[in-house]
Backbone and ligand atoms as CSV (ligand in chain L), in Angstrom:
chain,resi,resn,atom,element,x,y,z
A,1,MET,N,N,0.823,-1.209,0.000
A,1,MET,CA,C,0.000,0.000,0.000
A,1,MET,C,C,0.862,1.266,0.000
A,2,ASP,N,N,1.826,1.306,0.915
A,2,ASP,CA,C,2.699,2.483,0.967
A,2,ASP,C,C,3.428,2.695,-0.354
A,3,LYS,N,N,3.809,1.579,-0.975
A,3,LYS,CA,C,4.562,1.690,-2.221
A,3,LYS,C,C,3.733,2.374,-3.299
A,4,LEU,N,N,2.420,2.119,-3.283
A,4,LEU,CA,C,1.556,2.754,-4.263
A,4,LEU,C,C,1.656,4.270,-4.195
A,5,TYR,N,N,1.711,4.770,-2.998
A,5,TYR,CA,C,1.640,6.211,-2.812
A,5,TYR,C,C,2.998,6.880,-2.685
A,6,ALA,N,N,4.041,6.053,-2.521
A,6,ALA,CA,C,5.370,6.618,-2.289
A,6,ALA,C,C,5.782,7.675,-3.310
A,7,PRO,N,N,5.481,7.487,-4.587
A,7,PRO,CA,C,5.883,8.515,-5.551
A,7,PRO,C,C,5.296,9.887,-5.233
A,8,TRP,N,N,4.087,9.906,-4.716
A,8,TRP,CA,C,3.504,11.182,-4.292
A,8,TRP,C,C,4.424,11.885,-3.318
A,9,ARG,N,N,4.823,11.140,-2.303
A,9,ARG,CA,C,5.615,11.764,-1.242
A,9,ARG,C,C,6.967,12.200,-1.794
A,10,ASP,N,N,7.580,11.332,-2.602
A,10,ASP,CA,C,8.880,11.690,-3.167
A,10,ASP,C,C,8.770,12.960,-3.983
A,11,CYS,N,N,7.739,13.001,-4.808
A,11,CYS,CA,C,7.546,14.132,-5.699
A,11,CYS,C,C,7.371,15.408,-4.894
A,12,TYR,N,N,6.602,15.305,-3.844
A,12,TYR,CA,C,6.296,16.511,-3.100
A,12,TYR,C,C,7.497,17.015,-2.333
A,13,VAL,N,N,8.330,16.087,-1.866
A,13,VAL,CA,C,9.565,16.514,-1.202
A,13,VAL,C,C,10.481,17.204,-2.204
A,14,GLN,N,N,10.609,16.593,-3.390
A,14,GLN,CA,C,11.488,17.178,-4.403
A,14,GLN,C,C,11.016,18.568,-4.826
A,15,ASP,N,N,9.721,18.737,-4.954
A,15,ASP,CA,C,9.174,20.042,-5.329
A,15,ASP,C,C,9.638,21.122,-4.368
A,16,HIS,N,N,9.616,20.781,-3.101
A,16,HIS,CA,C,9.945,21.785,-2.100
A,16,HIS,C,C,11.431,22.067,-2.056
A,17,ILE,N,N,12.221,21.021,-2.308
A,17,ILE,CA,C,13.668,21.250,-2.358
A,17,ILE,C,C,13.987,22.133,-3.543
A,18,LYS,N,N,13.291,21.873,-4.646
A,18,LYS,CA,C,13.511,22.640,-5.872
A,18,LYS,C,C,13.189,24.118,-5.652
A,19,ASP,N,N,12.171,24.372,-4.860
A,19,ASP,CA,C,11.796,25.758,-4.570
A,19,ASP,C,C,12.742,26.430,-3.583
A,20,GLY,N,N,13.738,25.690,-3.128
A,20,GLY,CA,C,14.685,26.256,-2.189
A,20,GLY,C,C,14.155,26.355,-0.774
A,21,LYS,N,N,13.024,25.688,-0.541
A,21,LYS,CA,C,12.433,25.725,0.799
A,21,LYS,C,C,12.798,24.448,1.539
A,22,SER,N,N,12.903,24.554,2.835
A,22,SER,CA,C,13.071,23.337,3.608
A,22,SER,C,C,11.703,22.703,3.775
A,23,CYS,N,N,11.672,21.386,3.740
A,23,CYS,CA,C,10.386,20.718,3.825
A,23,CYS,C,C,10.164,20.229,5.245
A,24,ASP,N,N,9.223,20.864,5.930
A,24,ASP,CA,C,8.898,20.417,7.275
A,24,ASP,C,C,7.500,19.820,7.271
A,25,VAL,N,N,6.985,19.548,8.450
A,25,VAL,CA,C,5.682,18.891,8.530
A,25,VAL,C,C,4.564,19.756,7.965
A,26,LYS,N,N,4.830,21.031,7.808
A,26,LYS,CA,C,3.784,21.907,7.289
A,26,LYS,C,C,3.625,21.797,5.773
A,27,CYS,N,N,4.622,21.207,5.099
A,27,CYS,CA,C,4.510,21.044,3.649
A,27,CYS,C,C,3.348,20.109,3.345
A,28,CYS,N,N,2.500,20.509,2.419
A,28,CYS,CA,C,1.376,19.657,2.062
A,28,CYS,C,C,1.026,19.904,0.608
A,29,ILE,N,N,1.099,18.862,-0.200
A,29,ILE,CA,C,0.847,19.009,-1.634
A,29,ILE,C,C,-0.589,19.458,-1.898
A,30,PHE,N,N,-1.522,19.051,-1.052
A,30,PHE,CA,C,-2.917,19.433,-1.280
A,30,PHE,C,C,-3.151,20.897,-0.912
A,31,CYS,N,N,-2.544,21.353,0.181
A,31,CYS,CA,C,-2.647,22.783,0.522
A,31,CYS,C,C,-2.029,23.634,-0.584
A,32,ASP,N,N,-0.915,23.164,-1.126
A,32,ASP,CA,C,-0.203,23.942,-2.142
A,32,ASP,C,C,-1.050,24.198,-3.386
A,33,ILE,N,N,-1.956,23.280,-3.700
A,33,ILE,CA,C,-2.770,23.422,-4.909
A,33,ILE,C,C,-3.600,24.708,-4.872
A,34,PHE,N,N,-3.886,25.201,-3.678
A,34,PHE,CA,C,-4.729,26.400,-3.552
A,34,PHE,C,C,-3.922,27.696,-3.637
A,35,LEU,N,N,-2.607,27.600,-3.733
A,35,LEU,CA,C,-1.790,28.805,-3.827
A,35,LEU,C,C,-2.004,29.486,-5.175
A,36,ASP,N,N,-2.056,30.815,-5.159
A,36,ASP,CA,C,-2.270,31.574,-6.391
A,36,ASP,C,C,-1.209,31.273,-7.443
A,37,LYS,N,N,0.018,31.039,-6.985
A,37,LYS,CA,C,1.127,30.862,-7.938
A,37,LYS,C,C,1.054,29.540,-8.702
A,38,VAL,N,N,0.243,28.615,-8.225
A,38,VAL,CA,C,0.145,27.311,-8.894
A,38,VAL,C,C,-0.628,27.460,-10.208
A,39,VAL,N,N,0.010,27.049,-11.296
A,39,VAL,CA,C,-0.638,27.061,-12.605
A,39,VAL,C,C,-1.427,25.762,-12.733
A,40,GLU,N,N,-2.738,25.889,-12.969
A,40,GLU,CA,C,-3.611,24.713,-12.887
A,40,GLU,C,C,-3.160,23.589,-13.803
A,41,LYS,N,N,-2.823,23.924,-15.048
A,41,LYS,CA,C,-2.488,22.843,-15.981
A,41,LYS,C,C,-1.168,22.166,-15.629
A,42,ASP,N,N,-0.290,22.862,-14.939
A,42,ASP,CA,C,0.983,22.253,-14.530
A,42,ASP,C,C,0.780,21.135,-13.516
A,43,LYS,N,N,-0.267,21.261,-12.724
A,43,LYS,CA,C,-0.537,20.260,-11.678
A,43,LYS,C,C,-1.753,19.402,-12.036
A,44,PHE,N,N,-2.240,19.529,-13.266
A,44,PHE,CA,C,-3.419,18.773,-13.715
A,44,PHE,C,C,-4.636,19.050,-12.838
A,45,VAL,N,N,-4.796,20.321,-12.474
A,45,VAL,CA,C,-5.948,20.733,-11.673
A,45,VAL,C,C,-7.135,20.956,-12.608
A,46,LEU,N,N,-8.232,20.289,-12.322
A,46,LEU,CA,C,-9.427,20.391,-13.164
A,46,LEU,C,C,-10.353,21.495,-12.678
A,47,TYR,N,N,-10.296,21.783,-11.393
A,47,TYR,CA,C,-11.134,22.845,-10.819
A,47,TYR,C,C,-10.615,23.181,-9.426
A,48,ARG,N,N,-10.703,24.452,-9.067
A,48,ARG,CA,C,-10.444,24.832,-7.668
A,48,ARG,C,C,-11.187,26.127,-7.379
A,49,ASP,N,N,-11.617,26.246,-6.137
A,49,ASP,CA,C,-12.163,27.523,-5.667
A,49,ASP,C,C,-11.610,27.724,-4.266
A,50,ASN,N,N,-12.280,28.507,-3.446
A,50,ASN,CA,C,-11.709,28.758,-2.113
A,50,ASN,C,C,-12.120,27.702,-1.079
A,51,ALA,N,N,-12.754,26.627,-1.537
A,51,ALA,CA,C,-13.167,25.578,-0.596
A,51,ALA,C,C,-12.673,24.191,-0.988
A,52,ILE,N,N,-12.722,23.885,-2.295
A,52,ILE,CA,C,-12.362,22.535,-2.747
A,52,ILE,C,C,-11.519,22.596,-4.030
A,53,ALA,N,N,-10.886,21.487,-4.341
A,53,ALA,CA,C,-10.159,21.363,-5.612
A,53,ALA,C,C,-10.312,19.944,-6.147
A,54,ILE,N,N,-10.177,19.845,-7.475
A,54,ILE,CA,C,-10.247,18.554,-8.159
A,54,ILE,C,C,-9.014,18.467,-9.061
A,55,MET,N,N,-8.282,17.376,-8.968
A,55,MET,CA,C,-7.110,17.225,-9.831
A,55,MET,C,C,-6.950,15.765,-10.241
A,56,LEU,N,N,-6.197,15.562,-11.332
A,56,LEU,CA,C,-5.838,14.193,-11.705
A,56,LEU,C,C,-4.809,13.670,-10.719
A,57,ASN,N,N,-4.945,12.427,-10.323
A,57,ASN,CA,C,-3.912,11.780,-9.531
A,57,ASN,C,C,-2.698,11.569,-10.435
A,58,LEU,N,N,-1.560,12.087,-10.018
A,58,LEU,CA,C,-0.349,11.974,-10.836
A,58,LEU,C,C,0.154,10.539,-10.907
A,59,TYR,N,N,-0.312,9.704,-9.993
A,59,TYR,CA,C,0.090,8.294,-9.966
A,59,TYR,C,C,-1.161,7.432,-9.956
A,60,PRO,N,N,-1.866,7.422,-11.096
A,60,PRO,CA,C,-3.223,6.845,-11.137
A,60,PRO,C,C,-3.257,5.319,-11.138
A,61,TYR,N,N,-4.387,4.811,-10.688
A,61,TYR,CA,C,-4.643,3.372,-10.774
A,61,TYR,C,C,-5.276,3.029,-12.105
A,62,ASN,N,N,-5.853,4.045,-12.744
A,62,ASN,CA,C,-6.484,3.843,-14.029
A,62,ASN,C,C,-6.599,5.216,-14.695
A,63,GLY,N,N,-6.796,5.254,-16.001
A,63,GLY,CA,C,-6.943,6.525,-16.688
A,63,GLY,C,C,-8.116,7.309,-16.122
A,64,GLY,N,N,-7.917,8.584,-15.830
A,64,GLY,CA,C,-9.001,9.408,-15.314
A,64,GLY,C,C,-9.175,9.328,-13.806
A,65,HIS,N,N,-8.181,8.800,-13.112
A,65,HIS,CA,C,-8.217,8.737,-11.641
A,65,HIS,C,C,-8.109,10.166,-11.083
A,66,VAL,N,N,-9.174,10.588,-10.412
A,66,VAL,CA,C,-9.290,11.977,-9.962
A,66,VAL,C,C,-9.283,12.035,-8.432
A,67,LEU,N,N,-8.724,13.114,-7.890
A,67,LEU,CA,C,-8.736,13.383,-6.452
A,67,LEU,C,C,-9.544,14.643,-6.181
A,68,ILE,N,N,-10.376,14.613,-5.151
A,68,ILE,CA,C,-11.181,15.761,-4.754
A,68,ILE,C,C,-10.899,16.020,-3.275
A,69,PHE,N,N,-10.589,17.270,-2.937
A,69,PHE,CA,C,-10.180,17.529,-1.548
A,69,PHE,C,C,-10.535,18.951,-1.135
A,70,PRO,N,N,-10.664,19.157,0.176
A,70,PRO,CA,C,-10.992,20.490,0.678
A,70,PRO,C,C,-9.731,21.343,0.823
A,71,GLN,N,N,-9.917,22.648,0.900
A,71,GLN,CA,C,-8.774,23.509,1.204
A,71,GLN,C,C,-8.355,23.332,2.666
A,72,ASP,N,N,-9.303,23.043,3.514
A,72,ASP,CA,C,-8.999,22.859,4.935
A,72,ASP,C,C,-8.042,21.691,5.126
A,73,HIS,N,N,-6.968,21.955,5.844
A,73,HIS,CA,C,-5.965,20.927,6.116
A,73,HIS,C,C,-6.414,20.144,7.346
A,74,THR,N,N,-6.969,18.964,7.120
A,74,THR,CA,C,-7.460,18.151,8.230
A,74,THR,C,C,-7.324,16.678,7.882
A,75,ASP,N,N,-7.171,15.856,8.909
A,75,ASP,CA,C,-7.031,14.407,8.664
A,75,ASP,C,C,-8.348,13.659,8.875
A,76,GLN,N,N,-9.437,14.410,9.125
A,76,GLN,CA,C,-10.737,13.767,9.315
A,76,GLN,C,C,-11.829,14.536,8.572
A,77,PHE,N,N,-12.680,13.818,7.877
A,77,PHE,CA,C,-13.772,14.491,7.167
A,77,PHE,C,C,-14.743,15.153,8.146
A,78,TYR,N,N,-14.904,14.555,9.335
A,78,TYR,CA,C,-15.928,15.085,10.247
A,78,TYR,C,C,-15.565,16.438,10.847
A,79,THR,N,N,-14.317,16.857,10.714
A,79,THR,CA,C,-13.969,18.194,11.218
A,79,THR,C,C,-14.296,19.293,10.202
A,80,LEU,N,N,-14.615,18.912,8.993
A,80,LEU,CA,C,-14.987,19.902,7.974
A,80,LEU,C,C,-16.389,20.442,8.269
A,81,SER,N,N,-16.622,21.684,7.891
A,81,SER,CA,C,-17.965,22.239,8.056
A,81,SER,C,C,-18.936,21.451,7.181
A,82,GLN,N,N,-20.208,21.509,7.542
A,82,GLN,CA,C,-21.201,20.793,6.733
A,82,GLN,C,C,-21.244,21.351,5.318
A,83,GLN,N,N,-20.995,22.649,5.210
A,83,GLN,CA,C,-20.996,23.255,3.880
A,83,GLN,C,C,-19.883,22.659,3.009
A,84,VAL,N,N,-18.698,22.545,3.579
A,84,VAL,CA,C,-17.582,21.988,2.805
A,84,VAL,C,C,-17.819,20.502,2.515
A,85,GLN,N,N,-18.379,19.791,3.474
A,85,GLN,CA,C,-18.710,18.387,3.224
A,85,GLN,C,C,-19.667,18.264,2.038
A,86,SER,N,N,-20.649,19.155,1.995
A,86,SER,CA,C,-21.598,19.140,0.872
A,86,SER,C,C,-20.900,19.473,-0.438
A,87,GLN,N,N,-20.051,20.495,-0.400
A,87,GLN,CA,C,-19.344,20.889,-1.619
A,87,GLN,C,C,-18.487,19.739,-2.145
A,88,LEU,N,N,-17.846,19.022,-1.239
A,88,LEU,CA,C,-17.019,17.883,-1.641
A,88,LEU,C,C,-17.861,16.810,-2.328
A,89,MET,N,N,-19.000,16.513,-1.727
A,89,MET,CA,C,-19.835,15.441,-2.271
A,89,MET,C,C,-20.442,15.844,-3.609
A,90,ILE,N,N,-20.875,17.099,-3.697
A,90,ILE,CA,C,-21.449,17.568,-4.968
A,90,ILE,C,C,-20.379,17.556,-6.062
A,91,ALA,N,N,-19.173,18.011,-5.706
A,91,ALA,CA,C,-18.079,17.999,-6.686
A,91,ALA,C,C,-17.754,16.568,-7.108
A,92,THR,N,N,-17.871,15.644,-6.166
A,92,THR,CA,C,-17.578,14.242,-6.474
A,92,THR,C,C,-18.615,13.667,-7.435
A,93,THR,N,N,-19.870,13.916,-7.161
A,93,THR,CA,C,-20.896,13.336,-8.042
A,93,THR,C,C,-20.871,13.994,-9.428
A,94,LYS,N,N,-20.624,15.300,-9.466
A,94,LYS,CA,C,-20.483,15.960,-10.780
A,94,LYS,C,C,-19.300,15.373,-11.544
A,95,SER,N,N,-18.210,15.165,-10.835
A,95,SER,CA,C,-17.013,14.610,-11.477
A,95,SER,C,C,-17.289,13.220,-12.036
A,96,MET,N,N,-18.035,12.425,-11.286
A,96,MET,CA,C,-18.352,11.074,-11.759
A,96,MET,C,C,-19.176,11.135,-13.039
A,97,LYS,N,N,-20.101,12.081,-13.084
A,97,LYS,CA,C,-20.923,12.243,-14.293
A,97,LYS,C,C,-20.044,12.614,-15.488
A,98,LEU,N,N,-19.155,13.585,-15.286
A,98,LEU,CA,C,-18.317,14.043,-16.396
A,98,LEU,C,C,-17.341,12.957,-16.847
A,99,ILE,N,N,-16.762,12.259,-15.882
A,99,ILE,CA,C,-15.814,11.187,-16.217
A,99,ILE,C,C,-16.519,10.100,-17.022
A,100,LYS,N,N,-17.727,9.768,-16.599
A,100,LYS,CA,C,-18.480,8.739,-17.330
A,100,LYS,C,C,-18.775,9.189,-18.758
A,101,GLU,N,N,-19.211,10.451,-18.885
A,101,GLU,CA,C,-19.569,10.960,-20.212
A,101,GLU,C,C,-18.358,11.042,-21.136
A,102,VAL,N,N,-17.249,11.546,-20.592
A,102,VAL,CA,C,-16.088,11.808,-21.451
A,102,VAL,C,C,-15.275,10.535,-21.703
A,103,LEU,N,N,-15.028,9.779,-20.657
A,103,LEU,CA,C,-14.150,8.611,-20.789
A,103,LEU,C,C,-14.913,7.321,-21.072
A,104,GLN,N,N,-16.255,7.421,-21.021
A,104,GLN,CA,C,-17.087,6.271,-21.376
A,104,GLN,C,C,-16.714,5.031,-20.579
A,105,CYS,N,N,-16.516,5.215,-19.274
A,105,CYS,CA,C,-16.168,4.052,-18.453
A,105,CYS,C,C,-17.428,3.246,-18.148
A,106,ASP,N,N,-17.216,1.996,-17.779
A,106,ASP,CA,C,-18.348,1.108,-17.494
A,106,ASP,C,C,-18.783,1.180,-16.037
A,107,GLY,N,N,-17.888,1.667,-15.189
A,107,GLY,CA,C,-18.191,1.792,-13.764
A,107,GLY,C,C,-17.135,2.631,-13.099
A,108,MET,N,N,-17.244,2.820,-11.810
A,108,MET,CA,C,-16.275,3.629,-11.068
A,108,MET,C,C,-16.171,3.122,-9.644
A,109,ASN,N,N,-14.973,3.269,-9.072
A,109,ASN,CA,C,-14.822,3.160,-7.628
A,109,ASN,C,C,-14.667,4.575,-7.094
A,110,PHE,N,N,-15.313,4.867,-5.995
A,110,PHE,CA,C,-14.988,6.129,-5.335
A,110,PHE,C,C,-14.992,5.943,-3.828
A,111,GLY,N,N,-14.160,6.751,-3.167
A,111,GLY,CA,C,-14.042,6.612,-1.723
A,111,GLY,C,C,-12.797,7.297,-1.212
A,112,ALA,N,N,-12.446,6.994,0.016
A,112,ALA,CA,C,-11.299,7.647,0.641
A,112,ALA,C,C,-10.589,6.679,1.579
A,113,ASN,N,N,-9.290,6.891,1.708
A,113,ASN,CA,C,-8.510,6.175,2.704
A,113,ASN,C,C,-8.243,7.160,3.838
A,114,VAL,N,N,-8.717,6.877,5.023
A,114,VAL,CA,C,-8.532,7.791,6.150
A,114,VAL,C,C,-7.553,7.151,7.137
A,115,GLY,N,N,-6.390,7.787,7.235
A,115,GLY,CA,C,-5.339,7.243,8.097
A,115,GLY,C,C,-4.378,6.366,7.315
A,116,ARG,N,N,-3.134,6.350,7.731
A,116,ARG,CA,C,-2.117,5.596,6.990
A,116,ARG,C,C,-2.425,4.097,6.993
A,117,ILE,N,N,-2.958,3.598,8.095
A,117,ILE,CA,C,-3.262,2.170,8.180
A,117,ILE,C,C,-4.301,1.767,7.132
A,118,ALA,N,N,-5.120,2.747,6.731
A,118,ALA,CA,C,-6.151,2.490,5.724
A,118,ALA,C,C,-5.642,2.724,4.312
A,119,GLY,N,N,-4.375,3.082,4.187
A,119,GLY,CA,C,-3.795,3.226,2.864
A,119,GLY,C,C,-3.603,4.650,2.383
A,120,ALA,N,N,-3.853,5.624,3.225
A,120,ALA,CA,C,-3.670,7.012,2.805
A,120,ALA,C,C,-2.190,7.329,2.674
A,121,GLY,N,N,-1.788,7.834,1.511
A,121,GLY,CA,C,-0.401,8.227,1.294
A,121,GLY,C,C,-0.102,9.555,1.953
A,122,ILE,N,N,-1.111,10.427,1.993
A,122,ILE,CA,C,-0.983,11.732,2.651
A,122,ILE,C,C,-2.118,11.820,3.660
A,123,PRO,N,N,-1.963,11.149,4.810
A,123,PRO,CA,C,-3.074,11.050,5.764
A,123,PRO,C,C,-3.434,12.364,6.432
A,124,LYS,N,N,-2.539,13.352,6.378
A,124,LYS,CA,C,-2.809,14.584,7.128
A,124,LYS,C,C,-3.805,15.503,6.410
A,125,HIS,N,N,-4.121,15.210,5.156
A,125,HIS,CA,C,-5.054,16.072,4.406
A,125,HIS,C,C,-6.028,15.152,3.654
A,126,VAL,N,N,-7.274,15.120,4.114
A,126,VAL,CA,C,-8.243,14.179,3.537
A,126,VAL,C,C,-8.465,14.436,2.046
A,127,HIS,N,N,-8.727,13.372,1.303
A,127,HIS,CA,C,-9.004,13.481,-0.123
A,127,HIS,C,C,-9.819,12.275,-0.570
A,128,MET,N,N,-10.692,12.517,-1.526
A,128,MET,CA,C,-11.535,11.464,-2.099
A,128,MET,C,C,-10.933,11.023,-3.431
A,129,HIS,N,N,-11.136,9.760,-3.757
A,129,HIS,CA,C,-10.684,9.220,-5.047
A,129,HIS,C,C,-11.886,8.849,-5.910
A,130,ILE,N,N,-11.741,9.068,-7.211
A,130,ILE,CA,C,-12.644,8.447,-8.183
A,130,ILE,C,C,-11.761,7.694,-9.169
A,131,VAL,N,N,-12.016,6.406,-9.324
A,131,VAL,CA,C,-11.244,5.589,-10.270
A,131,VAL,C,C,-12.200,4.993,-11.293
A,132,PRO,N,N,-12.123,5.460,-12.550
A,132,PRO,CA,C,-12.971,4.880,-13.593
A,132,PRO,C,C,-12.595,3.420,-13.839
A,133,ARG,N,N,-13.602,2.614,-14.166
A,133,ARG,CA,C,-13.364,1.193,-14.444
A,133,ARG,C,C,-13.968,0.818,-15.798
A,134,TRP,N,N,-13.259,-0.037,-16.500
A,134,TRP,CA,C,-13.738,-0.548,-17.775
A,134,TRP,C,C,-13.816,-2.062,-17.730
A,135,GLN,N,N,-14.728,-2.598,-18.500
A,135,GLN,CA,C,-14.778,-4.053,-18.648
A,135,GLN,C,C,-13.395,-4.525,-19.085
A,136,GLY,N,N,-12.877,-5.512,-18.395
A,136,GLY,CA,C,-11.597,-6.070,-18.824
A,136,GLY,C,C,-10.391,-5.515,-18.089
A,137,ASP,N,N,-10.575,-4.455,-17.293
A,137,ASP,CA,C,-9.422,-3.916,-16.559
A,137,ASP,C,C,-9.277,-4.641,-15.216
A,138,THR,N,N,-9.359,-5.951,-15.296
A,138,THR,CA,C,-9.486,-6.761,-14.084
A,138,THR,C,C,-8.159,-7.066,-13.424
A,139,GLY,N,N,-7.161,-6.282,-13.734
A,139,GLY,CA,C,-5.857,-6.537,-13.142
A,139,GLY,C,C,-5.764,-6.139,-11.688
A,140,PHE,N,N,-6.802,-5.479,-11.174
A,140,PHE,CA,C,-6.699,-5.088,-9.777
A,140,PHE,C,C,-8.014,-5.229,-9.032
A,141,LEU,N,N,-7.914,-5.234,-7.725
A,141,LEU,CA,C,-9.090,-5.410,-6.875
A,141,LEU,C,C,-9.940,-4.149,-6.849
A,142,PRO,N,N,-11.233,-4.326,-6.767
A,142,PRO,CA,C,-12.123,-3.169,-6.811
A,142,PRO,C,C,-12.266,-2.445,-5.474
A,143,ILE,N,N,-11.184,-2.263,-4.805
A,143,ILE,CA,C,-11.220,-1.533,-3.537
A,143,ILE,C,C,-10.139,-0.458,-3.590
A,144,ILE,N,N,-10.531,0.768,-3.333
A,144,ILE,CA,C,-9.572,1.862,-3.341
A,144,ILE,C,C,-8.435,1.542,-2.369
A,145,GLY,N,N,-7.239,1.735,-2.830
A,145,GLY,CA,C,-6.105,1.519,-1.944
A,145,GLY,C,C,-5.529,0.122,-2.051
A,146,GLN,N,N,-6.241,-0.768,-2.731
A,146,GLN,CA,C,-5.679,-2.107,-2.920
A,146,GLN,C,C,-5.515,-2.366,-4.406
A,147,THR,N,N,-5.358,-1.314,-5.144
A,147,THR,CA,C,-5.221,-1.448,-6.586
A,147,THR,C,C,-3.785,-1.144,-6.975
A,148,LYS,N,N,-3.459,-1.395,-8.217
A,148,LYS,CA,C,-2.089,-1.132,-8.636
A,148,LYS,C,C,-2.031,0.115,-9.520
A,149,GLN,N,N,-0.885,0.729,-9.500
A,149,GLN,CA,C,-0.679,1.911,-10.310
A,149,GLN,C,C,-0.525,1.517,-11.774
A,150,VAL,N,N,-1.105,2.288,-12.666
A,150,VAL,CA,C,-0.951,1.981,-14.081
A,150,VAL,C,C,-0.364,3.179,-14.812
A,151,SER,N,N,0.133,2.925,-15.998
A,151,SER,CA,C,0.737,3.989,-16.786
A,151,SER,C,C,-0.315,4.588,-17.715
A,152,VAL,N,N,-0.576,5.870,-17.578
A,152,VAL,CA,C,-1.551,6.514,-18.456
A,152,VAL,C,C,-1.001,7.859,-18.925
A,153,ASP,N,N,-1.573,8.351,-19.997
A,153,ASP,CA,C,-1.145,9.629,-20.561
A,153,ASP,C,C,-1.932,10.756,-19.875
A,154,LEU,N,N,-1.341,11.342,-18.841
A,154,LEU,CA,C,-2.030,12.376,-18.059
A,154,LEU,C,C,-2.381,13.595,-18.909
A,155,GLU,N,N,-1.460,13.983,-19.793
A,155,GLU,CA,C,-1.693,15.165,-20.639
A,155,GLU,C,C,-2.931,14.959,-21.502
A,156,LYS,N,N,-3.030,13.769,-22.079
A,156,LYS,CA,C,-4.144,13.477,-22.975
A,156,LYS,C,C,-5.462,13.486,-22.198
A,157,ILE,N,N,-5.468,12.835,-21.055
A,157,ILE,CA,C,-6.703,12.784,-20.263
A,157,ILE,C,C,-7.069,14.171,-19.735
A,158,TYR,N,N,-6.063,14.943,-19.363
A,158,TYR,CA,C,-6.328,16.307,-18.880
A,158,TYR,C,C,-6.981,17.146,-19.978
A,159,LYS,N,N,-6.469,17.009,-21.205
A,159,LYS,CA,C,-7.038,17.773,-22.330
A,159,LYS,C,C,-8.475,17.368,-22.618
A,160,GLN,N,N,-8.786,16.093,-22.362
A,160,GLN,CA,C,-10.160,15.625,-22.556
A,160,GLN,C,C,-11.088,16.154,-21.460
A,161,LEU,N,N,-10.613,16.105,-20.232
A,161,LEU,CA,C,-11.490,16.420,-19.095
A,161,LEU,C,C,-11.558,17.910,-18.759
A,162,GLN,N,N,-10.461,18.619,-18.921
A,162,GLN,CA,C,-10.404,20.009,-18.431
A,162,GLN,C,C,-11.517,20.896,-19.002
A,163,PRO,N,N,-11.771,20.864,-20.316
A,163,PRO,CA,C,-12.818,21.757,-20.847
A,163,PRO,C,C,-14.204,21.446,-20.282
A,164,VAL,N,N,-14.531,20.178,-20.114
A,164,VAL,CA,C,-15.870,19.846,-19.606
A,164,VAL,C,C,-15.991,20.160,-18.117
A,165,PHE,N,N,-14.907,20.007,-17.393
A,165,PHE,CA,C,-14.930,20.401,-15.976
A,165,PHE,C,C,-15.085,21.914,-15.852
A,166,ALA,N,N,-14.359,22.644,-16.685
A,166,ALA,CA,C,-14.450,24.114,-16.646
A,166,ALA,C,C,-15.873,24.560,-16.925
A,167,LYS,N,N,-16.498,23.923,-17.912
A,167,LYS,CA,C,-17.863,24.285,-18.288
A,167,LYS,C,C,-18.840,23.951,-17.157
A,168,GLU,N,N,-18.715,22.770,-16.592
A,168,GLU,CA,C,-19.637,22.323,-15.536
A,168,GLU,C,C,-19.482,23.160,-14.262
A,169,PHE,N,N,-18.235,23.409,-13.867
A,169,PHE,CA,C,-18.017,24.040,-12.561
A,169,PHE,C,C,-17.966,25.564,-12.623
A,170,ASN,N,N,-17.558,26.108,-13.755
A,170,ASN,CA,C,-17.493,27.569,-13.855
A,170,ASN,C,C,-18.692,28.139,-14.594
A,171,GLY,N,N,-19.524,27.255,-15.096
A,171,GLY,CA,C,-20.711,27.711,-15.816
A,171,GLY,C,C,-20.357,28.162,-17.188
L,1,ZN,ZN,ZN,-2.852,20.219,3.569
């Protein structure tokens, strides 16, 4: 499980070293996505506002693997305000609709790993996963966090999804 997510952590440490900053416990890749200086397409961000963000998982289990997370840095969903909880869920269901329409998947897994023991690579900042599934992609178990990483063309999928996400979420 840890191995699945290890590239995330490595990448995020390297990013901070590259910026000339020391990386302490306050470094958080999910918090960073909300910074003004972050260029959305550089991080495969499909949508962000002042409460939530949606991005492609850089280390996906399948093509179109999306992460949805709050701006609030917390390790538990129940500490989020009810408003943010609603925004997260609405963003998740909208994302599932768009992913289905654009990528024509046959099904989806969605959910979250809360805590490292449950498979969270970045347990300090909660995030939801959506993993599109196709008939025949039976190489992995249908449980979030027990699947294997696959090689996909992030640029291509981002170009497919970004315009429809922009239209849906920005009107
Ligand atoms: Zn954070």
